[in-house]
N, C-alpha and C positions, 0 to 999 in steps of 0.2 A: 865773413860768413853772411852778414846782412845782405850784400849784393846778391849772393846766391839765393838766400831765402826769399828775396824780392822776386826772383824768377821762378821759384818752385812752390812757394806757399805764401801768397800775398797777405792773407789774414794774419798769419804768424808774424810776418814781417812788420805789418802795420802795428800790432800790439807790441812788438819789441821796440819799434820806433817811438811809439807814444810813451812807453815806460822810460826810455832813454831821455826823452825830452822833458818829461815831468821831473826826472831826477837831475835835470840840468847837465847831463852828460852829452853835450853837443859834439864834442870831439869823436865820440863813439857812434853818433847818429849818421845815418846814410843820407846826408844833406841833399845830394844831387837828385836822388829819387824822391825824397820828400818834396822838394821844390817842384819836381815834374808832376807829382800826384796832386799837389795844390793848384797847379796851373790847370790840370785836367779837370778838377772840380769846378773851376771858374768857367771853363768851356762848357761843361755840362750845364751850368746854370743859364749860359746864353742859349744853348740848344733848347732847354726847357722853356724859355721865354718865347722863342720862335714857335715851338710846338703849340703852346697855349694860344698864342696869337693866331696861328693858322687855323686852328679849330674854330675859334671865334669868328674869324673873318669868313671862313667858309659858311658858317651858319647865317652871317649877315648878308652874304651874297645870295644865299638860298632865300632868305626872307625877301630880299628886294626882287629877285628874278623868278621866284616861284610862289607868287602870292596865294595861290590856291591851296598850298600846303601849310599856310600859317595856322597855328593852333596854340593853345596854352602850353602844351608840352614843349613845343619849339621855343616859345618865349622863355620858358623857365630854363631851358638848356642854354640860351643866350645869356640869361641873367647869371646862371652858374659859372659859365666860361669867363664872364666879365670879373666875377668875384675871384675866381682862381687866378687870373692874370693880375689882378690888383694885389692879391696876397703875395704872389711871387715877386712882384716889384717892391712890395713893402718889405719883404724878407731880404731883398737884394737891391737896395735903392741906387747903387751905382750903375745898375743896368739901364737906368733912365737915359743916360747919355748915349746908349747904344740903340735906343728906340727907332729912329729913322731907318737904320739898316735892318733891324729886327722886323719892322713892319714890312718893308720891301721883300725881304726873304720869305716871310710868312705868307704875304699876299700872293707871291708867285706860285707857291704850293697850294694855297687856298683855292685859286682859280681852278687848278687840275682837280682838286677834290671836289669842288662844287660842280664841275662839269661832269664828273663821274656820278655824283649822287643825283643830279637833276636830269641828266642826258641833254643838257643845253651845251652847245658848242662853246669851247674855250674862248673863241674870238668874240662871243656875245658880251663877255664881261669886260669891264674897263681894263686896260693894259696895266695901269697903275692904280694903287689903292685910292679910291675916291673919297675917303674919309680921313679926317685928322685922328690922331690918338685920342684926343678929348672926346670926339664923337664915337669912336669905337668903344670907349670905356663908359660912356654916359648912359645910365639906365633909362633915361627918357628918350634916347635916340633910337629910332627904328627907321631904316632906309625905306624910302618911298619906292613905289614901282618905277621901273625904268621907263 
């Protein structure tokens, strides 16, 4: 029944599986689907890190390449995005080992987003992220004009 419930009513399946696990009834639990859902949750955390970094990198690119748009609001947005990324990593410290790949993935999309927001050609931005993770997250770091 659990396998069918997994397909037809995910919430009911999840509540049933949680109750079975809490009761120590592992033989009755839908172990394969539980494992799949746990893996999926991990992938979601990786995607969330990339998403947070993308927005932060897009704003840093805009800061560097569109200096006329610099304002307190923009500065505060960058500060906010840095805090959100830091919180996500604090909540998921094992993602730190994934940072080089996450930054590369996020930066590739950040270029597209920055080009869209600024009307600056994608080719104008550096092909690879020009900043270290430490710089990206450093509240005192503000990219200079190109």
